[in-house]
N, C-alpha and C positions, 0 to 999 in steps of 0.2 A: 387230806383235808374234810370229806363226806363223813371219814368213817368217827375221826376225832369229835365231829359236830355232834355225830351220834351219841357217843358215850358219852358228851356234855349235858345231850340233851336228859337221857337214860338217866344220870345223876340228878337234876333237877328235877326230874320228874319222880323219883323214887325217894330225894333225900328229906329227910325232919327234920332238918338245920340250917338248910342251904334258904339264903333269903334272897329277892332277888333286888337287885340296886336303887334304892330312891332319888339318883341323883336327876331325873327329870324332874322329882319335886320342887327344886332349890332351884334350877335355871332351864332357860331355856335350849333347846337340840330339836333336831329336823333330822329327816333320812335324805338329803338330795340325791334326787336321780336326772342326770341332763339338766341341771341348773335349775331345777322345781323341785324346794325343800317340802317333803311330805311331813306332815304332822299329826295325821289319821286317817284310819285305813288302813293303814301300813300293808297290812300282807296283803290283800286286795288291790292296793298302789302298783307292789312289786309285781305282783300276777300280771296285771294288766298291762305294765312296762315289758316285760319277758313277752310276752303273748304277740302287744302289738309291734315287737322288735322281730319277730319271727314272719308276723305275717306283711311287712313291707320288706321284709329280703325277701320273701316269695313271690312276692308281687315284680318287684324288680328284676329279678335273675331267674326265675320261670316263668312268670307271665310276662317279660316285655315289657313292663310300665315304666314309662319316661321317671328320672331322679324325684323329677318335679311335682309329678303327678299325686305322692302321695302325701305332697305337703298343701293340694291343694283342695284333695277328697274333706270331704266333711265326717268325719269320723264318729264325734258325738253325736251329731245326727242322725247318722245310721243307727249306732247302739240306743237313742229314742227310738227311733223307726220302731226298731226289731221287738220292743217289746212292748207293742200294738199289736203284733204277728201272733197267732196261735200257734204252739208247739208243733205242728203238722206245718203249717206254712215257714217256720222256722228251718224246720230239719228242709222241707224244701228248696227252699231260699240258699242254705248251706251248700246244699249239694247241686246248686247249679253255680254258685258262684266259686267252686271247687273243680268243678267241670267234673262230678262223680255223679251227676246226674244220668239218669240211663238209657241214654243215647246208645243209638244205633253202634258207635264208635266203641264207645265204654261197655256196649252189649258183648261186642264180638270179643275183646280184650279179656274179660270175664269168659270167654267158652262157651255162651247161653245163644248168642245167633253165630249162623256164619258167613254173616254178611255186613259191614258196615256201613251200608248206603242206604240213604234216606231212604224210609217206607213212604213216602209221599210221592217225592218226584223220583226216588227210585235214579239221580243221578249224580249226585255229590256226597260225601261221607257228611254221618248226620254227626257232629258238634255240638256245642251248647252255641258256640258261634251261629252255626246254620240254622238252628234252629229259630231265630231270629229275621236270618234273609236268605232263607229258602225262598226260591221263586216261583211252586208251583202256584197254582190259584185259590187252592184250599189253605196252603198255607198265610196268604196275604190276605185273603182275604178276616182270616183270625187277625193277622197283626191289625186293619184296619178299626178291628172292633175292640180291640185290646187297648189301641193307642186314642181309641175317643171318647174310652170312660175314663182316660188319663187326663186329656183333657177337659173335659167335664170336670173334674176334681180338680182341677188348677182353677177352675172359673168358680168355683163352687166356695173354694178356700180362698177366694179375690186375689189372685194373682195378680201380679204384676201385669198390665196387656202388652207390655212389649215381650216378655218373656212368654206369654203364650205366644204369641205370631212367632216367637224366634223355634219353639219345640214343633208346632204347626208345620213348621217349613223344614225342620230338619227330618220329623217323622215322617212326613209324608207318606215317603216308600221307604220299605226295608232294605234300604241301601246305604253305607256309609257316605255321612255327609259334615260341611263345615257348620261350626257354631254361628263363627263370624262372618262367615260369608253372609249370612240371611239377617243380620241385624238390620233394623229398620234404620232406614236414612234419617229417618225423622227424630231418631231419638238422642236425647240427650241425656240420658243418664249413664255417667261415668262406672257404676259400678256393675251394669249389665254388661259392657263392655269387658268388662276387665272378667266377669264371671264365662261369656262366651267363648272367651280365648282361656281360661284357664279349662273349661270342659273340652277345647281342642285338645289340649297336653292331655286329659284325664283319656281320651276317647270315645270316640260315637258311639260302641260296642257295650265299654265298661258304664255306661250309663244304664244301661239293661240292666245289670248289678246294684244299682243303686249306690253306685261311684258316684257322684255330685259335687 
């Protein structure tokens, strides 16, 4: 099939007599992808669909994400947010999310280091999860500084006060915690309760990958 498609494309590109179909000028047409009709930016949308499918399969089968989490993650928000990052920040984030970041575990796999133990606590294997949860005093101090900057950002952007309280409670220690368990008892916002439940399904550690 690929060979035939290649021959057809070669014919079209080199032919001086071939005429493209003008059928689309006279009737409505679209390319359906999972019941979504694509009528513009066809190549880009097809590539996006293929990449999205591969990412979802990887997260579910390799990273053990709950299948429900895939639909809860705000993929459009992630794409928009990534555009505000510099090239170096995007590269760092990609490596962190895909576990290709130069942790001790990865460096040992590359045979560049002799040990996979965390160079700070020297107690546990250092992978991307350990980067967040390391209990060494120096690591926890850096964790607090980073989360405090995050809380300040939430306040600066006028985030709902109940959401700020939930994040502060869940992220006060660098240990997994439940979002639904810390919802303020006085809140009447149904959407906040739904979002907290969905984040628990996405999982605590995946918040640090921007999966919210």
